[in-house]
C-alpha positions in Angstrom: 19.2 -153.3 159.8 18.9 -155.0 162.7 22.4 -156.5 164.4 24.2 -159.7 164.0 21.5 -161.5 166.4 18.7 -160.2 165.5 19.6 -161.1 161.3 20.3 -164.4 162.3 16.7 -164.5 164.6 14.9 -162.8 161.7 16.6 -166.0 159.4 15.5 -168.4 161.9 11.9 -166.8 162.1 11.4 -167.1 158.7 13.1 -171.1 158.4 16.4 -169.7 156.9 19.6 -171.2 158.0 21.6 -169.3 159.5 24.9 -170.3 158.9 28.8 -169.5 159.8 28.9 -167.6 157.0 25.9 -166.1 157.1 27.1 -165.0 160.6 30.1 -163.8 159.0 28.4 -161.7 156.7 26.1 -160.4 159.3 29.0 -159.0 161.0 30.5 -157.9 158.8 27.7 -155.6 157.3 26.8 -154.0 161.3 30.6 -153.5 161.2 30.7 -151.0 158.1 26.5 -150.0 157.5 26.5 -147.8 154.3 26.4 -148.6 151.3 28.7 -152.5 150.6 29.3 -153.8 147.7 29.4 -158.3 148.2 33.2 -158.0 146.6 34.1 -155.4 149.8 31.8 -157.8 152.2 33.7 -161.0 150.6 37.2 -159.7 151.4 36.4 -158.9 154.5 35.1 -162.2 156.3 36.9 -164.0 153.6 40.2 -164.0 156.8 38.0 -165.7 159.6 36.0 -167.9 157.3 38.6 -168.7 154.2 36.1 -172.3 152.8 33.1 -168.6 152.1 32.7 -168.4 148.3 31.9 -164.6 146.7 28.6 -166.4 145.3 27.2 -167.3 148.9 28.0 -163.2 149.5 26.4 -162.2 146.5 23.3 -164.7 147.9 23.0 -163.5 151.0 22.7 -160.0 150.5 20.3 -160.5 147.6 18.4 -162.9 150.7 18.1 -159.8 152.5 17.9 -157.6 149.8 13.9 -159.9 148.9 13.6 -159.9 153.2 13.7 -156.2 153.1 16.8 -156.2 155.0 19.1 -154.2 153.0 17.9 -152.1 150.3 19.9 -153.0 146.5 21.3 -150.1 144.5 21.9 -150.2 140.9 24.0 -146.8 140.3 25.7 -147.4 137.5 29.0 -147.0 139.0 30.3 -150.8 138.0 29.3 -152.5 141.1 25.9 -152.9 142.9 25.4 -151.8 146.5 24.0 -152.9 149.3 22.1 -150.0 151.7 22.0 -150.9 155.2 19.6 -147.4 155.4 16.6 -148.1 154.7 14.4 -144.9 155.2 14.0 -142.9 151.8 17.3 -141.3 150.6 19.3 -139.6 147.8 22.9 -140.4 146.6 25.3 -138.0 146.0 28.2 -140.0 143.2 31.2 -138.9 142.5 31.9 -139.6 139.0 35.4 -139.9 139.7 35.8 -142.4 142.6 32.9 -143.7 142.5 32.5 -142.7 146.8 28.5 -143.0 147.4 27.3 -140.6 149.6 23.3 -140.3 151.6 21.5 -137.2 150.8 18.2 -135.9 152.9 15.5 -135.7 150.4 12.7 -133.2 150.8 9.5 -133.8 148.8 9.2 -136.6 147.6 7.3 -138.1 150.4 4.1 -138.8 149.5 4.5 -140.1 146.5 5.4 -143.8 148.7 3.6 -145.7 148.1 0.8 -145.6 146.1 -0.3 -142.4 143.5 2.4 -140.1 142.4 2.7 -137.6 140.1 0.8 -138.0 136.3 -1.1 -140.3 138.1 1.9 -143.0 138.9 1.5 -145.9 141.1 5.2 -145.4 142.6 6.7 -148.3 144.8 9.8 -146.6 145.8 12.0 -143.3 144.6 15.7 -142.9 143.9 17.2 -139.7 143.5 21.1 -139.6 142.7 23.4 -137.0 142.2 26.4 -137.0 139.9 29.7 -134.9 140.7 33.3 -134.6 142.2 33.9 -135.4 146.3 35.6 -132.8 147.8 38.9 -134.8 147.7 38.2 -135.7 143.7 37.6 -131.8 143.3 40.3 -130.9 145.2 42.9 -132.5 142.5 40.6 -132.2 139.3 42.3 -130.2 137.1 41.8 -126.6 136.5 38.5 -126.5 133.5 38.1 -123.8 130.9 41.0 -121.5 129.2 
């Protein structure tokens, strides 16, 4: 994803308004790249832009995803994630704390875009592994007998 100035120029080049609210959202995403939630971005920008609404944050994030500047991830963690890393990769998700970590995935590059296995016309590949992060694993009660 581009820096805040680049995103502002990108929006303007497509005839979209660059409001102070959108500039604050762009800056928030740039400060904390990776996996963002609308609620997290809202909490981050609200002190600087008290008039911003959660709806504005959602609309801007969805707009960025629609324009190919973010990836929209629905990983079953209860919150929609917006991923600033656009290159193909997978995700490790902790089943206790919902921490989401990027992981390199080898062997799926040939599937995107176009023909995939069994004649599928693959549009994108999602690889998700669930388990326990190191912190939750260290604090988990022992299992088994």
